C-alpha positions as CSV (number, residue, x, y, z in Angstrom):
1,X,-0.2,0.0,0.1
2,X,1.3,3.2,-0.8
3,X,0.8,6.4,1.4
4,X,-1.5,7.8,-1.7
5,X,-3.8,4.9,-1.3
6,X,-3.7,5.4,3.0
7,X,-4.9,9.0,2.4
8,X,-7.1,8.3,0.2
9,X,-8.8,5.5,2.6
10,X,-9.1,8.2,4.9
11,X,-10.8,10.6,3.1
12,X,-13.4,7.7,2.2
13,X,-13.6,6.9,5.7
14,X,-14.4,10.5,6.7
15,X,-17.2,10.9,3.9
16,X,-18.9,7.9,5.6
17,X,-19.2,5.7,2.6
18,X,-21.3,2.8,3.4
19,X,-19.3,-0.7,3.6
20,X,-20.4,-2.5,0.9
21,X,-20.3,0.7,-1.7
22,X,-16.3,0.1,-0.7
23,X,-16.1,-3.2,-1.2
24,X,-18.4,-3.4,-4.5
25,X,-16.0,-0.6,-5.4
26,X,-13.0,-3.3,-5.1
27,X,-14.4,-5.7,-6.4
28,X,-14.9,-4.0,-9.9
29,X,-11.1,-2.5,-9.6
30,X,-9.3,-6.0,-8.1
31,X,-6.8,-7.5,-10.4
32,X,-7.4,-11.3,-10.7
33,X,-5.9,-12.7,-7.2
34,X,-7.5,-10.2,-5.2
35,X,-10.9,-10.9,-6.8
36,X,-10.8,-14.7,-6.2
37,X,-10.4,-13.2,-2.2
38,X,-13.4,-11.0,-2.5
39,X,-15.3,-13.2,-4.4
40,X,-14.6,-15.8,-1.5
41,X,-15.0,-13.6,1.4
42,X,-18.4,-12.1,0.0
43,X,-19.7,-14.8,-2.3
44,X,-23.5,-13.3,-2.0
45,X,-22.4,-9.6,-2.5
46,X,-20.7,-10.7,-6.1
47,X,-23.9,-12.7,-7.1
48,X,-26.0,-9.3,-6.2
49,X,-23.6,-7.3,-8.2
50,X,-23.4,-9.3,-11.0
51,X,-27.3,-9.4,-10.9
52,X,-27.5,-5.6,-10.8
53,X,-24.6,-5.4,-13.8
54,X,-27.3,-7.3,-15.7
55,X,-30.3,-5.5,-15.1
56,X,-31.4,-2.5,-16.5
57,X,-30.2,0.5,-14.4
58,X,-29.0,-1.8,-11.6
59,X,-32.3,-2.1,-10.5
60,X,-33.5,-5.3,-9.5
61,X,-37.2,-6.6,-9.7
62,X,-39.2,-5.2,-7.3
63,X,-36.9,-2.7,-6.0
64,X,-37.9,0.9,-5.5
65,X,-35.0,3.3,-7.4
66,X,-32.7,6.1,-6.1
67,X,-35.2,8.6,-6.7
68,X,-37.9,7.0,-4.6
69,X,-35.5,6.4,-2.0
70,X,-33.8,10.0,-2.2
71,X,-37.1,11.8,-1.5
72,X,-37.3,9.7,2.2
73,X,-33.9,10.5,3.0
74,X,-33.3,12.6,5.8
75,X,-30.1,14.4,4.7
76,X,-31.4,13.9,1.1
77,X,-27.9,13.0,-0.5
78,X,-28.7,10.4,-2.9
79,X,-26.7,10.8,-6.2
80,X,-25.4,13.8,-5.3
81,X,-23.5,12.4,-2.3
82,X,-21.4,10.8,-4.6
83,X,-20.8,14.2,-6.4
84,X,-19.5,15.4,-3.4
85,X,-17.5,12.8,-2.6
86,X,-15.8,12.5,-6.1
87,X,-15.1,16.4,-6.3
88,X,-13.5,16.3,-2.6
89,X,-11.3,13.4,-3.5
90,X,-10.5,15.0,-7.2
91,X,-9.7,18.2,-5.2
92,X,-7.1,16.1,-3.2
93,X,-5.6,13.5,-5.5
């Protein structure tokens, strides 16, 4: 691990990124060996990520979309939170 990677991990932690979102992001970026480790550690998450990948917009049958959930969130973040996260990391990276 590099110092840069460590610092980015601190920034992500401060942004309170959901744990499973971090694991799925790691699965997307992992090399072959690390993908195998992650798949074995979280087989259901790997399977669901595959289902979402093949579903239109990542939405599974019978599931609410983010737009409907955002209106029910106390902080109202929704996808805007992701954009804020990206801009905060981009400024420092």
